[in-house]
C-alpha positions in Angstrom: -34.5 -5.4 -0.6 -34.6 -1.9 0.7 -34.8 1.1 -1.9 -31.3 1.9 -3.3 -30.4 5.4 -4.3 -28.2 6.3 -7.2 -24.9 6.5 -5.2 -25.6 3.2 -3.7 -26.4 1.8 -7.0 -23.0 2.9 -8.4 -21.4 1.5 -5.3 -22.6 -2.0 -6.2 -22.2 -1.7 -9.9 -19.2 0.2 -10.5 -18.5 1.3 -14.1 -18.4 -0.1 -17.5 -19.8 -3.4 -18.8 -21.0 -4.5 -15.3 -23.4 -1.5 -15.2 -24.9 -2.7 -18.3 -25.1 -6.2 -17.2 -26.8 -5.4 -13.9 -29.2 -2.8 -15.6 -30.5 -5.5 -17.8 -30.7 -8.2 -15.2 -32.1 -6.0 -12.4 -30.8 -5.4 -8.9 -32.4 -8.3 -7.0 -29.1 -10.3 -7.2 -27.0 -7.4 -6.0 -27.8 -7.8 -2.3 -24.6 -9.7 -1.9 -24.3 -12.6 0.7 -21.1 -10.9 1.9 -23.1 -8.0 3.2 -24.9 -10.5 5.5 -21.7 -11.9 6.5 -20.6 -8.3 7.1 -23.6 -7.6 9.4 -22.7 -10.7 11.3 -19.2 -9.6 11.7 -20.2 -6.3 13.2 -22.3 -8.2 15.9 -19.3 -10.0 17.1 -16.3 -8.3 15.7 -14.4 -11.5 15.6 -12.9 -10.9 19.1 -12.0 -7.4 18.3 -12.3 -4.9 21.1 -14.3 -1.7 19.9 -12.1 1.3 20.4 -13.7 4.0 18.3 -17.3 5.0 18.3 -17.9 5.2 14.7 -18.1 8.2 12.4 -18.1 10.9 15.0 -17.0 13.6 12.8 -18.5 16.0 10.4 -17.0 15.3 6.9 -15.0 18.1 5.4 -15.4 19.6 2.0 -12.9 19.2 -0.7 -10.1 21.8 -0.3 -7.3 23.2 -2.5 -5.4 24.9 0.2 -1.8 24.2 0.9 -2.3 22.4 4.3 -3.7 19.3 5.9 -7.3 19.9 6.6 -9.2 17.8 9.2 -12.6 17.9 10.8 -13.5 20.2 13.7 -12.4 18.6 16.9 -9.4 16.9 15.5 -5.8 18.2 15.0 -2.7 17.2 13.2 1.1 17.9 13.9 4.2 17.0 12.0 6.0 14.1 13.7 9.0 13.9 11.1 9.9 15.6 7.8 12.6 15.2 5.3 16.1 15.7 6.6 15.1 15.6 10.3 17.8 14.0 12.4 16.3 10.7 13.7 19.1 9.2 16.0 22.4 10.0 17.8 24.4 8.8 14.9 22.9 11.7 12.7 21.0 9.8 10.4 18.3 11.7 8.6 14.6 11.0 7.7 14.2 10.1 4.1 12.4 11.6 1.2 8.9 11.1 -0.1 7.4 9.3 2.9 4.7 6.6 2.2 3.6 3.5 4.1 3.7 3.7 7.9 3.5 1.0 10.4 3.5 1.6 14.3 5.2 -0.9 16.4 4.4 -0.4 20.2 7.2 -0.4 22.7 6.2 -2.5 25.7 2.6 -2.6 24.4 2.2 1.2 24.6 0.1 3.3 22.3 2.1 6.4 23.3 5.6 5.2 22.8 6.8 3.1 19.7 8.7 2.7 16.6 7.3 4.0 13.4 8.5 2.3 10.2 8.2 4.7 7.2 8.6 4.0 3.5 10.5 6.5 1.3 9.3 5.9 -2.4 11.7 8.0 -4.6 14.0 11.2 -4.7 13.8 14.5 -6.6 16.2 16.3 -8.9 14.9 19.7 -7.7 14.7 19.3 -4.1 17.2 16.5 -3.1 20.3 15.9 -5.2 20.2 18.0 -8.3 19.7 17.3 -12.0 22.0 15.0 -14.1 24.7 16.5 -16.4 24.3 17.4 -20.1 24.7 13.5 -20.9 22.1 12.5 -18.4 24.5 11.3 -15.9 24.5 11.7 -12.1 27.7 12.1 -10.1 28.8 9.4 -7.5 27.6 11.9 -4.9 24.3 12.6 -6.5 23.8 8.8 -6.8 24.8 8.1 -3.1 22.2 10.8 -2.0 19.5 9.4 -4.3 19.9 5.9 -2.8 20.2 7.3 0.9 16.9 9.2 0.8 15.0 6.2 -0.4 14.1 2.8 1.4 12.8 3.3 5.0 13.2 5.2 8.2 12.7 3.4 11.6 12.0 6.4 13.9 11.2 6.4 17.8 8.0 8.4 18.4 6.5 9.5 21.8 3.0 10.9 22.7 2.2 13.1 25.7 -0.8 13.3 28.1 -2.2 16.2 25.9 -2.3 14.2 22.8 0.9 15.6 21.1 3.6 13.6 19.5 7.2 14.2 18.9 10.2 12.6 17.2 12.9 11.3 19.5 15.9 12.9 17.6 18.6 11.4 19.9 17.2 7.9 19.9 19.5 5.0 20.2 17.2 2.5 18.5 16.1 4.5 15.5 17.9 3.8 12.2 17.8 4.1 8.4 17.5 1.1 5.9 18.1 2.5 2.5 19.4 2.0 -1.1 22.8 1.6 0.4 21.9 -1.3 2.8 23.0 -4.8 1.9 20.1 -7.4 1.5 20.1 -11.0 1.8 18.3 -12.9 -1.1 16.0 -15.8 -0.2 13.8 -18.3 -2.0 13.9 -19.9 -5.5 15.7 -17.0 -7.3 18.5 -16.7 -4.8 22.0 -17.3 -6.7 20.0 -18.0 -10.0 21.2 -17.2 -13.4 18.4 -14.7 -13.8 19.7 -12.9 -10.7 23.2 -12.9 -12.0 24.2 -15.5 -9.3 23.4 -13.0 -6.5 22.8 -14.1 -3.1 23.1 -10.6 -1.6 22.2 -7.3 -3.3 22.6 -3.6 -2.7 19.7 -1.7 -1.0 16.1 -1.3 -1.3 14.4 1.7 -3.0 11.2 2.7 -4.7 9.5 1.6 -1.4 5.6 2.2 -1.8 3.4 0.3 0.7 3.9 -2.7 2.7 2.4 -4.7 5.5 3.1 -6.3 8.9 3.9 -9.9 9.5 2.3 -12.1 12.1 5.8 -12.2 13.9 6.0 -8.4 14.1 8.4 -7.5 11.4 7.7 -5.2 8.6 7.3 -6.0 4.8 8.2 -3.1 2.5 7.2 -3.3 -1.2 9.6 -2.3 -4.0 7.5 -0.5 -6.8 8.8 1.7 -9.7 12.5 0.8 -9.4 13.6 1.4 -13.0 14.7 5.0 -12.8 16.9 4.6 -9.7 18.4 1.4 -11.4 19.2 3.2 -14.5 20.7 6.3 -12.7 22.8 4.0 -10.3 23.7 1.4 -12.9 22.2 -1.5 -10.9 20.7 -4.7 -12.1 16.9 -4.4 -12.4 16.3 -7.9 -11.5 17.6 -7.2 -8.0 14.6 -4.8 -7.3 10.8 -5.1 -7.5 10.6 -7.6 -4.5 9.1 -7.7 -1.1 11.7 -7.0 1.5 11.5 -7.9 5.4 13.0 -5.8 8.2 12.7 -6.2 12.0 12.3 -2.7 13.3 13.7 -3.7 16.8 16.7 -5.8 15.8 19.5 -4.2 13.6 21.1 -7.7 13.8 18.1 -9.2 11.9 19.5 -9.8 8.5 17.2 -7.8 6.1 16.1 -9.8 3.3 14.3 -9.9 -0.2 11.7 -12.7 -0.7 11.8 -14.0 -4.2 9.2 -16.5 -3.6 6.6 -13.7 -3.5 7.5 -12.7 -7.1 9.0 -9.6 -8.8 6.8 -7.0 -10.1 5.7 -3.3 -9.3 4.7 -4.2 -5.7 2.2 -1.9 -4.0 1.9 -3.7 -0.6 1.8 -7.1 1.3 -1.1 -8.1 3.3 -0.7 -11.1 5.5 -3.3 -13.6 6.9 -3.6 -17.3 7.9 -5.5 -20.0 5.9 -7.9 -22.1 7.8 -5.3 -24.9 8.1 -2.6 -22.5 9.3 -0.6 -21.6 6.4 0.6 -18.0 5.7 -1.2 -16.2 2.9 0.1 -12.8 1.5 -2.0 -10.7 -0.9 -0.3 -8.2 -3.2 -1.1 -5.7 -5.9 1.0 -4.7 -9.0 0.6 -0.9 -9.4 0.7 -0.9 -13.3 -2.2 -0.5 -15.9 -3.4 -3.8 -17.0 -1.6 -5.7 -14.2 -2.7 -8.5 -11.9 -3.6 -9.4 -8.3 -1.5 -12.0 -6.4 -1.5 -14.4 -3.5 1.3 -16.4 -2.0 0.6 -19.5 0.2 3.3 -20.9 2.3 4.4 -24.6 2.1 4.7 -25.0 5.8 2.4 -23.8 8.7 2.7 -20.8 10.9 3.9 -21.5 14.4 3.4 -18.7 16.8 6.0 -19.8 19.3 8.6 -19.7 16.6 8.5 -16.0 16.4 10.8 -14.6 13.9 11.8 -18.0 12.6 8.4 -17.9 10.7 10.1 -15.7 8.2 11.3 -19.0 6.6 7.7 -19.4 5.5 8.1 -16.7 2.9 10.9 -18.5 1.4 9.0 -21.6 0.0 5.5 -21.9 -1.1 3.3 -21.3 -4.3 2.5 -17.9 -5.8 -0.9 -17.6 -7.5 -2.4 -15.0 -9.9 -6.1 -14.0 -10.0 -8.1 -15.1 -13.0 -11.2 -13.0 -12.2 -13.3 -14.3 -15.1 -13.0 -17.8 -13.8 -12.9 -16.8 -10.1 -9.7 -18.9 -9.8 -6.2 -18.6 -8.3 -3.9 -20.0 -11.0 -0.5 -21.3 -9.8 2.6 -19.7 -11.0 4.7 -22.6 -11.4 7.1 -23.5 -14.0 4.9 -26.3 -15.2 1.9 -24.1 -15.5 3.9 -21.4 -17.6 5.7 -24.0 -19.8 2.4 -25.6 -20.7 1.0 -22.1 -21.6 4.0 -21.2 -23.8 4.6 -24.6 -25.5 5.8 -24.2 -29.1 6.7 -20.5 -28.6 10.6 -20.9 -28.9 11.6 -17.4 -27.5 9.4 -17.7 -24.4 10.6 -21.3 -23.8 14.1 -20.1 -23.8 13.2 -17.4 -21.3 11.3 -19.7 -18.9 13.5 -22.5 -18.0 13.4 -22.4 -14.1 11.2 -21.3 -11.4 13.4 -18.5 -10.7 12.7 -17.2 -14.3 9.0 -17.4 -13.5 9.4 -15.4 -10.3 11.7 -12.7 -11.8 9.4 -12.1 -14.7 6.2 -12.5 -12.8 4.5 -9.7 -14.2 4.7 -11.1 -17.7 4.4 -14.9 -16.7 1.1 -13.9 -14.9 -0.6 -12.8 -18.1 0.7 -15.8 -20.2 -1.2 -18.2 -17.8 -4.4 -16.4 -17.7 -4.0 -13.7 -14.9 -6.6 -10.9 -15.4 -5.2 -7.5 -16.3 -6.9 -4.9 -14.0 -6.8 -1.2 -13.5 -3.6 -0.6 -11.3 -4.3 -2.9 -8.3 -2.6 -0.9 -5.5 -3.1 -1.7 -1.9 -5.0 -5.1 -1.0 -6.1 -5.4 2.5 -7.6 -8.5 4.4 -10.7 -7.5 6.4 -10.0 -8.6 9.9 -13.9 -9.0 10.4 -14.9 -11.5 7.6 -11.7 -12.2 5.8 -12.8 -10.7 2.5 -10.1 -9.0 0.4 -10.4 -5.2 -0.5 -8.4 -4.1 -3.5 -7.8 -0.5 -4.5 -7.9 -0.3 -8.3 -6.8 3.2 -8.7 -7.7 3.9 -12.2 -6.8 3.1 -15.7 -7.4 5.8 -18.4 -6.4 3.2 -21.2 -10.0 1.7 -20.6 -11.9 4.8 -19.5 -11.8 4.2 -15.7 -10.6 7.6 -14.7 -11.7 7.5 -11.2 -11.0 3.7 -10.1 -13.0 1.5 -7.7 -12.5 -0.7 -4.7 -12.9 -4.4 -5.5 -13.9 -6.8 -2.8 -12.9 -10.6 -3.3 -14.7 -13.2 -1.4 -12.7 -16.4 -1.0 -14.8 -19.6 -1.0 -15.5 -20.7 2.6 -13.9 -17.6 3.8 -10.6 -19.4 3.7 -7.5 -17.5 2.7 -6.2 -20.7 1.2 -9.0 -21.3 -1.1 -8.1 -21.5 -4.9 -11.7 -20.2 -6.0 -13.3 -16.9 -5.2 -16.0 -14.5 -6.3 -15.9 -10.7 -6.2 -17.8 -7.5 -6.4 -17.3 -3.8 -6.9 -17.6 -2.6 -3.2 -17.2 1.4 -4.1 -16.7 3.2 -7.3 -14.9 6.4 -7.6 -16.4 9.4 -9.4 -18.4 12.5 -8.8 -21.3 10.6 -7.3 -19.1 9.0 -4.6 -16.9 12.1 -3.9 -13.5 10.4 -4.3 -11.2 9.5 -7.2 -8.3 7.1 -7.4 -8.3 4.9 -4.2 -5.0 3.9 -3.1 -3.8 2.8 0.4 -6.3 1.1 2.7 -6.7 0.3 6.3 -9.5 -0.7 8.6 -10.6 0.4 12.2 -12.2 -1.6 14.8 -15.6 -0.7 13.6 -14.9 -2.1 10.2 -14.7 1.0 8.5 -12.4 1.2 5.4 -10.2 4.2 5.4 -8.7 5.1 2.0 -6.3 7.8 0.7 -6.5 9.0 -2.9 -3.9 9.2 -5.6 -5.1 11.7 -8.3 -1.8 12.5 -10.3 -0.4 15.9 -9.6 -0.7 16.7 -13.3 -4.5 16.0 -13.0 -5.2 17.6 -9.6 -7.8 20.5 -9.8 -8.2 20.1 -13.6 -10.8 18.8 -15.9 -12.8 15.9 -14.5 -10.8 15.9 -11.4 -11.5 19.5 -10.5 -14.5 18.5 -8.3 -12.3 16.6 -6.0 -9.6 19.3 -5.4 -6.5 18.1 -3.5 -5.9 14.5 -2.7 -7.5 13.3 0.7 -8.4 10.6 3.1 -11.9 9.0 3.1 -13.8 6.7 5.5 -16.1 4.1 4.0 -18.2 2.0 6.2 -18.2 -1.7 5.3 -21.0 -2.9 7.8 -23.8 -1.2 9.7 -23.5 -0.5 13.4 -24.5 1.9 16.1 -23.6 5.1 14.3 -23.8 3.9 10.7 -27.2 3.0 8.9 -27.6 0.2 6.5 -27.8 2.8 3.6 -24.6 4.4 4.7 -22.4 1.3 4.0 -20.3 1.8 1.1 -20.6 5.6 1.0 -17.5 7.7 1.3 -17.0 10.5 3.8 -14.1 12.8 3.5 -12.0 13.0 6.7 -8.9 14.9 5.4 -7.4 16.9 2.6 -3.7 17.2 1.8 -1.4 20.1 0.7 -1.0 21.2 -2.9 0.1 18.4 -5.3 0.6 15.9 -2.4 -0.6 12.4 -1.8 -1.7 11.3 1.7 -0.4 7.9 2.2 0.2 4.9 4.5 -2.6 5.6 7.2 -2.1 3.6 10.3 -3.7 3.7 13.9 -2.1 3.1 17.1 -3.6 0.1 18.9 -6.0 2.2 21.0 -7.0 4.1 17.8 -6.5 7.5 19.5 -3.9 8.6 17.0 -3.7 8.1 13.2 -0.4 8.4 11.5 -0.5 9.5 8.0 2.4 10.4 5.5 2.3 13.4 3.3 4.1 12.7 0.1 5.6 14.9 -2.7 3.9 18.3 -1.6 4.8 20.8 -4.5 5.6 17.9 -6.8 5.0 20.1 -9.8 7.5 22.7 -8.9 9.7 23.7 -11.7 12.1 25.9 -9.7 13.4 25.2 -6.2 13.2 28.9 -5.5 9.6 29.0 -6.6 7.8 25.8 -5.2 4.1 25.3 -5.7 3.8 24.2 -2.1 5.8 25.1 1.2 4.1 22.6 3.3 4.7 21.8 6.4 5.3 25.6 6.7 7.9 25.2 9.4 10.0 28.1 10.5 13.4 28.0 8.6 12.1 25.7 5.9 13.0 26.9 2.2 11.5 24.0 0.5 8.4 21.7 0.8 9.2 18.7 2.8 7.5 15.2 2.7 6.9 14.0 6.1 4.5 12.0 8.6 1.8 13.6 10.7 -0.1 12.3 13.8 -3.8 13.2 13.8 -5.6 13.1 17.2 -8.9 13.7 18.6 -10.5 10.4 18.1 
């Protein structure tokens, strides 16, 4: 094994007890077999066409300025920001943009629809504070619900590499907290869902994913505050929802078979025998990692009819100590709670297990982890990358990226191994990894999620504003073996913002990126801590989506 430096050592080992174990056992066992698989993947790219030429940029230094900073030779421009008109009907772009997903129109990398999540609202910048009794008016609630959910916007690139929003689009539209949603799966019409077969709206939309049949999956995360403010049933929220960006007649739906918790995202792939697998994280301290496997097989020619696959199947939770996926069935849960009268009364149907999946998962042996946010399937070797953002309850202040290796490289396997792929901290240059995506050279792109209250303070001062980092997962032309697992900063965000939802166009000449909650720490709308995007006429900071070009 080649000599390993301190940063590389921490990349393998991570933090805490694992470090002690490896220190006593020596490094010999740490040349993981998955690295060899990764090198093989780099040689053939599993049919992927290389579109980018590696790390052809000079990494930037951390920044605390109120702007998006990118490397020399690259530029960014604002495509859409809060309250921009997005269509002829006069609908407007929502608040606190997050996950983005580009859908080409006629296969184009310069003309498409862009789905954008909108995670939460703001008393200061959107609808105003509640009254002295903590109540919002009907008008405030309507605004709160409208600015969340998602925007489907039409975007066009030009020959000079610029991008613009088609503000008079006839195909752009909003999906919001006011939109009626169908309920599918075992919890549909159940007592635990108060008999609901349709529910009002989607909100608290964090990250998401794209299906094999070209629809979008959006993840409902921290839904409690909006539910309380609007007087809505909490059990109707915390689901994975599905939307077809191209077809407003496709009935938007919430898939209860995938479980209810604080969903960060949904990453879809195929098992070796053709079933759909969906990996998901629960963005809470001491929460679990999940996998859903469909009962029936995927049929490419069926198109959107494959949506039915998300209505019936088995939800599993990861037991990392045993390396096992534990089925979240009524039988498994009832066996685990036998003799506990209060729990036996709570878990009487499969719908109960799914509605209270976050609790049920721990009852049957799911491993509580450090805020599992984005989960992505490597398109090169089918290993699973999980951004564990942080958990100050256990001294993991900077988080890490975990890599699951399914047995036989099969997404349908019920056993797995794992490693710490990269550890956040001063030694790596990043803290609090969040959303993930891959490019065609198997580089992992990750944004960071240091809370606004911690940015530029204490142990986080070194990192300055949140940013975007590139981490090679395999060696290739422009990446040496010793650079695998190292993080290189590509972008820095405005004051008190997160950069979220990185997404490339198919030809990888443009990277879309959301800028969420700039100026989040503002106490007074007249004196905001950020004024990004610094557009003429703006009197407040506006979350939005940018396009980075120069690749």
